[in-house]
C-alpha positions in Angstrom: -10.8 -29.2 41.0 -12.7 -31.2 38.2 -11.5 -31.2 34.8 -12.3 -28.3 32.6 -15.3 -29.3 30.2 -14.8 -29.0 26.6 -17.9 -27.2 26.6 -16.6 -24.7 28.8 -13.6 -23.9 26.8 -15.8 -23.5 23.6 -18.1 -21.0 25.4 -15.0 -19.1 26.8 -13.9 -19.1 23.0 -16.9 -17.7 21.8 -16.8 -14.7 24.7 -12.9 -14.1 23.6 -12.0 -15.1 20.2 -8.9 -16.6 22.0 -7.1 -19.8 21.1 -8.7 -23.0 22.8 -5.4 -23.7 24.4 -5.2 -20.4 26.2 -9.1 -20.6 27.0 -8.5 -24.1 28.7 -5.6 -22.5 30.7 -7.6 -19.4 31.7 -10.3 -21.6 32.8 -7.8 -24.0 34.7 -6.1 -21.0 36.4 -9.7 -19.4 37.4 -10.8 -22.9 38.6 -13.5 -22.9 36.1 -15.2 -19.4 36.9 -16.3 -18.0 33.5 -15.9 -14.3 34.4 -12.3 -14.9 36.2 -11.3 -16.4 33.2 -12.2 -13.6 30.8 -10.2 -11.0 33.0 -7.1 -13.3 32.8 -7.2 -13.6 29.4 -7.6 -9.7 28.9 -4.7 -9.1 31.6 -3.1 -11.7 29.0 -4.1 -9.4 26.2 -2.4 -6.5 27.9 0.8 -8.6 28.2 1.0 -9.3 24.2 0.8 -5.5 24.0 3.8 -5.2 26.1 5.6 -8.0 24.5 5.6 -6.5 21.4 6.2 -2.9 22.4 9.2 -2.6 20.2 7.6 -3.8 17.3 7.2 -1.3 14.2 3.9 -0.1 13.6 3.9 1.1 9.5 0.4 0.2 8.8 -2.9 1.3 9.7 -6.1 3.2 9.1 -7.3 6.5 9.0 -10.9 7.1 10.6 -13.5 10.0 10.7 -16.7 10.5 12.9 -18.7 13.4 12.1 -21.7 13.9 14.8 -22.9 17.7 14.2 -21.8 20.1 15.5 -18.7 17.8 16.2 -16.4 16.1 14.4 -12.9 13.9 14.6 -10.4 12.4 12.6 -7.9 9.8 13.9 -5.1 8.0 12.9 -4.5 4.2 13.9 -1.4 2.3 13.5 -0.7 -1.7 13.6 2.0 -3.6 12.4 0.8 -5.2 9.1 -1.4 -4.7 5.9 -3.7 -7.5 6.6 -4.6 -6.6 10.2 -5.4 -2.9 8.8 -8.0 -4.5 6.8 -9.4 -6.5 9.6 -13.4 -6.0 10.4 -12.4 -5.8 13.5 -9.9 -2.9 13.0 -12.3 -1.3 10.8 -14.7 -1.1 13.8 -12.0 -0.4 16.3 -10.8 2.8 14.2 -14.7 3.9 14.1 -15.0 3.7 17.6 -11.9 5.3 18.3 -13.3 8.5 15.9 -16.7 8.4 18.1 -14.6 8.2 21.3 -12.6 11.6 20.1 -15.7 13.4 19.1 -17.8 12.3 22.3 -14.9 12.8 25.0 -12.6 15.8 23.8 -9.6 14.2 25.0 -6.2 16.7 25.4 -3.9 13.9 24.0 -3.6 10.3 23.1 -2.5 9.6 26.7 -5.8 11.2 27.9 -7.9 9.7 25.0 -6.8 6.2 26.4 -8.6 6.7 29.9 -11.7 8.1 28.4 -14.8 6.0 29.2 -15.9 3.7 26.4 -19.2 2.1 27.1 -18.5 0.4 30.7 -14.6 0.4 30.5 -12.1 2.7 28.5 -10.8 3.1 25.4 -7.4 1.5 26.3 -9.5 -1.7 27.5 -11.3 -1.3 24.0 -7.9 -1.5 22.5 -6.5 -4.1 24.4 -9.3 -6.4 23.6 -8.4 -6.3 20.1 -4.9 -6.6 20.8 -5.5 -9.6 22.5 -7.3 -11.4 19.7 -5.3 -10.3 17.0 -1.7 -9.8 18.8 -0.1 -7.1 17.2 1.0 -3.6 18.6 -1.3 -1.3 18.1 -1.3 2.5 18.6 -3.6 5.6 18.4 -0.7 8.0 16.8 -2.6 11.4 16.5 -6.0 12.7 16.4 -8.1 16.1 15.8 -11.3 17.3 16.8 -13.2 20.1 15.3 -16.3 21.8 16.5 -19.1 24.1 14.7 -20.0 24.4 11.3 -20.5 22.1 8.1 -18.2 19.1 7.7 -17.1 17.1 4.7 -15.1 13.7 5.1 -13.5 11.3 2.7 -11.1 8.2 3.4 -9.7 6.2 0.8 -10.9 2.9 0.1 -7.8 1.1 1.7 -7.9 3.5 4.7 -4.4 4.8 4.3 -5.2 8.5 3.9 -8.3 10.8 4.9 -9.3 14.1 5.1 -11.6 16.1 7.1 -12.9 19.4 6.2 -15.1 22.3 8.2 -16.5 25.0 6.7 -19.2 28.0 7.8 -22.6 27.8 5.8 -26.0 25.9 6.1 -27.7 23.4 4.1 -26.6 20.1 2.9 -23.6 20.0 0.6 -22.6 16.3 1.4 -21.3 15.8 -2.3 -19.3 19.1 -2.4 -17.9 18.5 0.5 -16.7 14.9 0.1 -15.4 15.8 -3.5 -13.2 18.5 -1.6 -11.8 16.3 1.0 -11.1 13.5 -1.9 -9.2 16.5 -3.9 -7.4 17.3 0.0 -6.6 13.6 0.2 -5.1 13.3 -3.4 -3.3 16.7 -3.7 -2.0 17.3 -0.1 -2.3 21.0 -0.2 0.2 22.6 2.3 -2.2 25.6 2.8 -5.6 26.4 2.7 -5.8 30.2 1.5 -3.0 32.5 0.2 -2.7 34.2 3.3 -1.7 31.4 5.2 1.5 31.1 3.1 4.1 33.1 5.2 5.9 36.0 3.4 9.3 34.6 3.5 8.3 31.3 1.8 6.7 33.5 -1.2 10.0 35.4 -1.2 12.3 32.6 -1.4 10.1 31.4 -4.5 9.7 34.3 -6.3 13.7 34.8 -5.8 14.1 31.3 -7.3 11.8 32.3 -9.8 13.2 35.4 -10.7 16.7 33.6 -10.9 15.4 31.0 -13.6 13.6 33.9 -15.6 16.8 35.4 -15.9 19.0 32.6 -17.0 16.5 31.7 -19.6 18.1 32.5 -22.9 14.8 33.6 -24.1 14.9 36.6 -21.5 18.2 37.9 -22.6 18.2 41.6 -22.9 14.6 42.0 -21.7 14.4 45.0 -19.0 13.9 44.3 -15.5 10.2 45.2 -15.2 9.5 42.6 -17.8 11.1 40.2 -15.5 9.0 41.2 -12.5 5.9 41.1 -14.5 6.6 37.4 -15.7 8.0 36.4 -12.0 4.5 37.7 -10.7 2.5 35.4 -13.2 4.9 32.6 -12.3 4.0 33.4 -8.3 0.6 33.1 -9.0 0.8 30.1 -11.0 2.9 28.5 -7.7 0.2 29.5 -5.5 -2.7 27.9 -7.3 -0.8 24.6 -7.1 -0.1 25.0 -3.6 -2.7 26.7 -2.0 -6.3 24.9 -1.5 -8.7 27.3 -2.5 -6.6 28.4 -5.4 -6.5 25.1 -6.8 -8.6 23.6 -9.9 -10.9 20.9 -8.4 -9.3 17.6 -9.1 -12.3 16.0 -10.7 -12.2 18.2 -13.8 -15.0 16.6 -15.6 -17.4 17.3 -12.7 -16.1 20.8 -12.0 -14.9 22.0 -15.2 -12.8 25.5 -14.9 -13.5 25.6 -11.6 -11.0 26.1 -8.2 -12.1 24.7 -5.0 -12.6 28.4 -3.5 -15.2 29.1 -6.7 -17.0 25.9 -5.7 -17.4 26.6 -2.2 -18.5 30.5 -2.7 -21.1 29.1 -5.2 -22.3 26.7 -2.7 -22.4 29.6 0.2 -19.9 27.9 2.0 -16.7 29.5 3.8 -13.7 27.4 4.7 -12.4 27.1 8.2 -9.9 24.0 8.5 -9.1 21.1 6.9 -7.0 17.9 8.2 -5.6 15.2 6.4 -3.9 12.2 8.0 -1.9 9.8 5.6 -0.7 6.4 7.8 2.9 6.7 8.6 3.3 10.3 7.5 5.9 12.5 9.5 3.7 14.4 12.0 
């Protein structure tokens, strides 16, 4: 066959963003057929993912999509911090969150099979892998339905939160502030009733022991110990339970708990999801 022209190689490079020599080899293998060459490069992109299968994915981003009455949050991982900041990755993570919201997958494996445009989510991921040449995975996702949503993603994409509640009206600023609070403080529980009784009992036992061992409390009757312990348990819950916590932005919400801020806005919390890249699931 005739020699592959430089203009054809450049055209394929523009289409795929692959290195020039890779494009030339693909065109040669495809005997100059541009569409076949694209397929060859995409297949090689899949091979790139396979070759890097054992690599560690410690970096990444959190993405959120709110398309009321549905919202989704996803944790995406890759190998390096610079890649996590790449514009292609930002667009990919955004697309992944949209796909979760739109297709309601059961798990990550199912998500990869879902349609994305004329291809699949797996194809979308492979396209980016073939260009950046790092191992990339969807680590986890959550999808929420119904209600009013708020979201926050830290500037570097490493942590994000999605908050769902019942109510009406626009409360974007408040809900974003609450999501930023969740991202920063990572409360393990939303309401006091979510805290298991055995966890409270264990915390109370520790506090009672600390009170009894405090020299200042020597000789005090048992009922005083109980009152002091009750106050300390209440204080512990205010640090542990989202709705009991004072809003992190105290200048903007002085003397206001998260629960009080929501009540004032006529909102009832339903669920929150916080993802941090690399955190143990």
